C-alpha positions as CSV (number, residue, x, y, z in Angstrom):
1,M,-46.5,61.3,5.2
2,K,-43.8,61.6,7.7
3,I,-43.9,57.9,8.5
4,A,-43.7,57.1,4.8
5,S,-40.7,59.4,4.4
6,I,-38.9,57.8,7.3
7,L,-39.6,54.3,5.9
8,G,-38.3,55.4,2.5
9,I,-35.1,56.7,4.1
10,Y,-34.5,53.4,5.9
11,L,-35.1,51.4,2.8
12,L,-32.7,53.6,0.8
13,L,-30.0,53.3,3.5
14,G,-30.6,49.5,3.7
15,S,-30.2,49.0,0.0
16,G,-27.0,51.2,0.1
17,Y,-25.5,49.0,2.8
18,A,-26.4,45.9,0.9
19,I,-24.7,47.3,-2.3
20,A,-21.6,48.2,-0.3
21,A,-21.5,44.8,1.3
22,Y,-21.8,43.1,-2.1
23,A,-19.1,45.3,-3.5
24,E,-16.7,44.3,-0.6
25,T,-17.4,40.6,-1.2
26,P,-14.8,38.9,-3.3
27,P,-16.0,37.7,-6.7
28,N,-17.7,34.3,-6.7
29,A,-17.3,34.0,-2.9
30,L,-21.0,33.3,-2.5
31,S,-21.0,30.7,-5.2
32,H,-17.9,29.1,-3.7
33,S,-19.5,28.9,-0.3
34,S,-22.6,27.2,-1.6
35,H,-20.5,24.8,-3.7
36,A,-18.4,23.9,-0.6
37,E,-21.5,23.2,1.4
38,H,-22.7,21.0,-1.5
39,E,-19.4,19.1,-1.6
40,S,-19.5,18.5,2.2
41,S,-23.0,17.1,2.0
42,D,-22.2,14.9,-1.0
43,E,-18.8,13.8,0.1
44,Q,-17.6,10.7,-1.7
45,P,-16.7,7.6,0.4
46,K,-13.0,7.3,1.2
47,F,-11.1,4.7,-0.8
48,W,-9.8,1.8,1.3
49,T,-6.1,2.7,0.8
50,S,-4.2,5.9,0.2
51,Y,-1.4,4.1,-1.7
52,P,-1.2,4.2,-5.5
53,M,-2.7,1.1,-7.3
54,L,-4.2,-0.1,-10.5
55,R,-7.7,-1.5,-10.2
56,V,-8.8,-3.9,-12.8
57,R,-12.3,-3.6,-14.2
58,M,-14.0,-5.0,-17.3
59,S,-14.9,-2.5,-20.0
60,R,-17.1,-2.6,-23.1
61,E,-16.3,0.9,-24.4
62,R,-14.8,-0.1,-27.7
63,S,-16.5,-3.4,-28.5
64,E,-19.2,-5.8,-27.5
65,K,-16.5,-8.1,-26.0
66,A,-15.4,-7.1,-22.5
67,V,-11.8,-6.0,-22.2
68,P,-9.8,-5.4,-19.0
69,A,-9.5,-1.8,-18.1
70,M,-6.7,-0.5,-15.8
71,E,-8.0,2.2,-13.5
72,P,-5.3,4.3,-11.6
73,K,-6.1,5.1,-8.0
74,N,-4.3,7.7,-5.9
75,I,-1.9,8.5,-8.7
76,S,-2.1,11.1,-11.5
77,V,-1.0,9.7,-14.9
78,R,-1.6,10.3,-18.6
79,S,-0.9,6.7,-19.7
80,V,-0.4,3.2,-18.5
81,D,2.4,0.9,-19.6
82,A,2.0,-2.8,-20.3
83,Y,4.8,-5.4,-20.6
84,S,4.5,-8.9,-22.0
85,N,6.5,-11.8,-23.5
86,D,5.4,-10.7,-27.0
87,L,8.7,-9.7,-28.6
88,T,6.9,-8.6,-31.8
89,D,5.5,-5.6,-30.0
90,A,8.5,-3.3,-29.2
91,H,10.2,-6.0,-27.1
92,G,7.0,-6.6,-25.2
93,H,6.3,-3.0,-24.1
94,R,3.4,-0.9,-25.2
95,Q,1.8,2.3,-23.9
96,L,-1.9,2.3,-23.2
97,P,-3.6,5.7,-23.6
98,L,-5.7,6.8,-20.6
99,G,-9.4,7.4,-21.3
100,F,-11.8,9.2,-18.9
101,T,-10.9,7.0,-15.9
102,S,-9.0,4.0,-17.2
103,A,-6.8,2.5,-19.9
104,N,-8.0,-0.6,-21.9
105,L,-5.6,-3.5,-22.1
106,D,-5.6,-5.2,-25.6
107,K,-4.5,-8.8,-25.7
108,S,-1.0,-9.3,-27.2
109,E,-0.3,-12.1,-29.7
110,T,1.1,-14.3,-27.1
111,G,-1.5,-13.7,-24.4
112,G,-0.5,-14.9,-21.0
113,F,0.9,-12.7,-18.3
114,H,1.2,-8.9,-18.5
115,W,2.9,-6.5,-16.1
116,I,1.0,-3.2,-15.9
117,T,2.6,-0.1,-14.4
118,A,1.6,3.6,-14.1
119,R,4.1,6.4,-13.1
120,E,3.7,9.9,-11.8
121,D,6.8,12.1,-12.0
122,Q,7.3,15.3,-9.9
123,P,10.5,17.3,-9.4
124,D,11.2,15.7,-6.0
125,F,8.7,12.9,-6.0
126,V,8.2,9.7,-8.0
127,K,5.1,7.5,-7.5
128,V,4.6,4.2,-9.3
129,A,1.8,1.6,-9.2
130,N,2.1,-1.9,-10.5
131,T,-0.1,-5.0,-11.0
132,V,-0.3,-8.2,-13.1
133,Y,-3.0,-9.3,-15.4
134,Y,-3.3,-12.8,-17.0
135,F,-5.3,-13.6,-20.2
136,S,-6.7,-17.0,-19.3
137,D,-7.7,-18.0,-22.8
138,R,-4.2,-18.1,-24.2
139,G,-0.9,-19.7,-23.2
140,G,2.3,-17.7,-22.9
141,K,5.9,-18.1,-21.9
142,N,7.2,-18.2,-18.3
143,P,6.9,-14.5,-17.2
144,T,9.8,-14.6,-14.6
145,A,12.4,-12.9,-16.8
146,M,9.9,-10.3,-17.9
147,F,8.8,-9.5,-14.4
148,M,12.5,-9.1,-13.3
149,Q,13.2,-6.6,-16.1
150,Q,13.8,-3.2,-14.4
151,K,10.8,-0.9,-15.1
152,A,11.3,1.7,-12.3
153,E,13.7,2.8,-9.7
154,L,11.9,1.3,-6.6
155,E,10.2,-2.0,-7.3
156,I,8.3,-4.7,-5.5
157,I,8.3,-8.0,-7.5
158,P,6.5,-11.2,-6.7
159,Q,8.8,-14.2,-6.2
160,P,7.0,-15.9,-7.9
161,F,3.5,-14.8,-9.0
162,P,0.7,-17.5,-8.8
163,R,0.5,-19.8,-11.8
164,E,-2.1,-19.4,-14.5
165,H,-5.7,-20.0,-13.4
166,S,-4.6,-19.5,-9.8
167,R,-4.3,-16.6,-7.4
168,Y,-3.2,-15.6,-3.9
169,R,-5.2,-17.2,-1.0
170,A,-5.7,-16.5,2.7
171,N,-3.2,-18.3,5.0
172,E,-0.7,-18.9,2.2
173,D,2.9,-17.6,2.3
174,W,4.3,-15.7,-0.6
175,K,7.6,-13.9,-1.2
176,F,8.3,-10.5,-2.8
177,L,11.6,-8.8,-3.8
178,V,12.1,-5.1,-3.0
179,R,14.9,-3.4,-4.9
180,F,16.2,0.0,-5.9
181,K,17.8,0.4,-9.3
182,G,18.2,-3.3,-9.6
183,L,19.9,-3.7,-6.2
184,S,18.0,-5.5,-3.4
185,L,17.1,-3.5,-0.3
186,S,17.6,-5.1,3.1
187,G,15.7,-3.9,6.1
188,Q,13.3,-2.1,3.9
189,K,9.8,-1.4,5.4
190,L,6.7,-2.3,3.4
191,Q,3.1,-1.6,4.2
192,L,0.2,-4.0,3.5
193,N,-3.3,-2.8,3.1
194,T,-6.3,-5.0,2.2
195,S,-9.8,-4.0,1.1
196,N,-11.1,-6.1,4.0
197,G,-9.4,-3.6,6.4
198,T,-6.1,-5.3,7.4
199,K,-3.0,-3.1,7.8
200,L,0.4,-4.6,8.5
201,E,4.1,-3.5,8.4
202,L,6.6,-5.9,6.9
203,L,10.4,-5.9,6.8
204,S,12.7,-7.3,4.0
205,D,15.5,-9.7,4.9
206,A,19.2,-9.4,4.0
207,L,18.4,-10.4,0.4
208,G,15.6,-7.9,0.0
209,I,13.0,-10.6,0.3
210,V,9.7,-9.9,2.1
211,S,7.6,-12.9,3.3
212,L,3.9,-12.2,3.2
213,H,1.4,-14.4,5.1
214,V,-1.8,-13.5,3.3
215,P,-4.3,-12.5,6.0
216,D,-7.5,-14.5,6.6
217,D,-9.7,-11.4,7.0
218,F,-12.9,-12.7,5.4
219,A,-14.6,-13.5,8.7
220,A,-16.1,-10.0,8.9
221,D,-16.7,-9.8,5.2
222,K,-20.5,-10.1,5.1
223,E,-20.7,-9.0,1.5
224,K,-18.4,-9.4,-1.5
225,P,-16.2,-6.3,-1.5
226,D,-16.2,-3.9,-4.5
227,S,-12.7,-4.8,-5.5
228,G,-13.3,-4.4,-9.2
229,E,-11.1,-7.4,-9.9
230,H,-12.2,-9.7,-12.8
231,N,-12.5,-12.9,-10.7
232,H,-15.1,-14.8,-12.7
233,G,-17.6,-14.5,-9.8
234,R,-15.2,-15.9,-7.2
235,R,-15.3,-14.4,-3.7
236,G,-12.3,-12.2,-3.1
237,A,-10.7,-9.0,-2.0
238,D,-7.7,-6.8,-3.0
239,F,-4.4,-6.1,-1.3
240,V,-1.6,-3.6,-2.0
241,L,2.0,-3.7,-0.9
242,A,3.8,-0.3,-0.8
243,S,7.2,0.9,0.1
244,E,9.0,4.3,0.2
245,F,12.7,5.2,-0.3
246,E,14.8,8.4,-0.2
247,A,17.7,8.7,-2.7
248,E,19.4,11.4,-4.8
249,G,17.2,14.1,-3.4
250,K,14.0,12.4,-4.4
251,H,11.3,10.6,-2.6
252,Y,10.2,7.3,-4.2
253,L,6.9,5.5,-3.5
254,S,6.2,2.2,-5.2
255,S,3.4,-0.3,-4.8
256,F,2.2,-3.7,-6.1
257,N,-1.5,-4.7,-5.9
258,S,-3.4,-7.9,-6.7
259,S,-6.4,-9.9,-5.5
260,Y,-6.7,-12.8,-3.1
261,G,-9.3,-15.3,-2.1
262,P,-10.4,-17.2,1.0
263,D,-8.5,-20.1,2.4
264,A,-8.8,-23.0,0.1
265,Y,-9.5,-25.3,3.1
266,D,-11.9,-23.1,5.0
267,Q,-15.1,-24.5,6.4
268,R,-17.2,-23.3,3.5
269,S,-15.0,-25.0,1.0
270,V,-14.8,-28.2,2.9
271,A,-18.6,-28.4,3.4
272,L,-19.2,-27.6,-0.2
273,G,-16.7,-30.4,-1.2
274,L,-18.4,-32.9,1.1
275,G,-21.8,-32.0,-0.3
276,F,-20.7,-32.6,-3.9
277,T,-19.1,-35.9,-2.8
278,F,-22.3,-37.0,-1.2
279,L,-24.4,-36.0,-4.2
280,G,-22.0,-37.9,-6.4
281,M,-22.4,-41.0,-4.3
282,L,-26.2,-40.8,-4.5
283,G,-26.1,-40.5,-8.2
284,A,-23.8,-43.5,-8.6
285,M,-25.9,-45.9,-6.5
286,P,-28.4,-46.8,-9.3
287,L,-25.5,-47.5,-11.7
288,L,-23.8,-49.8,-9.1
289,R,-27.0,-51.7,-8.6
290,Q,-27.5,-52.2,-12.3
291,R,-24.0,-53.4,-12.7
292,K,-24.4,-55.9,-9.8
293,N,-27.6,-57.3,-11.3
294,T,-26.0,-57.7,-14.7
295,R,-23.1,-59.7,-13.2
296,K,-25.6,-62.1,-11.5
297,E,-27.4,-62.8,-14.8
298,N,-24.1,-63.6,-16.5
299,V,-23.0,-66.2,-13.9
300,V,-23.1,-69.8,-15.3
301,S,-24.1,-72.6,-12.9
302,P,-21.6,-75.6,-12.8
303,A,-22.6,-78.8,-14.7
304,V,-23.9,-81.7,-12.6
305,E,-22.4,-85.1,-13.4
306,P,-24.9,-88.1,-13.6
307,K,-24.5,-90.7,-10.9
308,N,-22.9,-94.0,-11.9
309,N,-25.0,-97.1,-10.8
310,G,-22.6,-99.6,-12.2
311,E,-24.5,-100.0,-15.4
312,A,-22.5,-100.3,-18.7
C-alpha cells in the first residue's frame, strides 16, 4: 500500500508539472515547431535567379487551345500589363488579371510582338519585370516604337529585339538600352544571370548602351533546362538582365528576360546539316540516273550519205 501511495503521488506531481509546462508554452508553439521541421525537410529547390522575371508557359485553363501564360517570379503583383501595336485596344495597352500563379495573354487583333511588364510598388522600393512575346501565326507592325514607349522609371530595352521566328543565340552580340525616366544612363551596371548558371556584370557606355555577348554555356547542359519558354521543342535556356538605381529617395530594380538557343554553327548543327545534305544526295541519285538514260534514248544518230561510184 505504501508503494502504491508513493507511486500515486509521483504520478500526480508529474501530471501537475506537465500541465504547468503546457500552460507556459505559447499557443500553437508545438504545431509551429513541427510545421517548421516539415518545411525544412520538404524545402523547395531554389530558383536559378533572385531577380524579378516573367516566365512564359503555355496554359489550357480557359480553352482547349493553349494560350501563353505569364508567370511572375521573385515579384509580388496583382496583374500583368501587355502592350502591342493594336491601337483599337486602349492604344495598345491592356491589363491581364493574375490567376493563381500566372496571367493569360490573349492575342490582340494585330498579333505580332507584345511587351509584357509586371510592377511591384513599395513606399521606398519599385520592382519591375519585363519580357517580350511574339504570336508567330500573325503578322504585325514594326515593334520598335512600341518598345521605346516609356512604361516604367528604370528600363532595359532591346536594341533591337530578334526578328519574328528568330531568337537570341549563343555567341551572338546584342545591344540593350538602359534609361531612367526616358534619359539614358551611362556607366550603369547590369547583371546577367542564365538558367545554365552563367553570371556576369556588364556596364553601359556613354549612350546608355550595353553590349551583351550571349554566353555559350550549353556545354554542361546535359538535359534541356526547365525554362518554361514556349520554344516549339527547340533546345534553349533563359536569361535575365537586371539593373538597380537610386533616385528621389527610392530604390528601383528593373529586369528584362528572354530565352536563347545554342550557337547556330555549333558542331551538332553542322553535323545535322551535313547529314541532311548527304541523305538528300542519296535520294537524288536515282532521279539523276533516270534523267541520264532518258537523254541517251532521245539522241538521234547522224544520217549516213551513200557513196558515189560515178554512176548517173
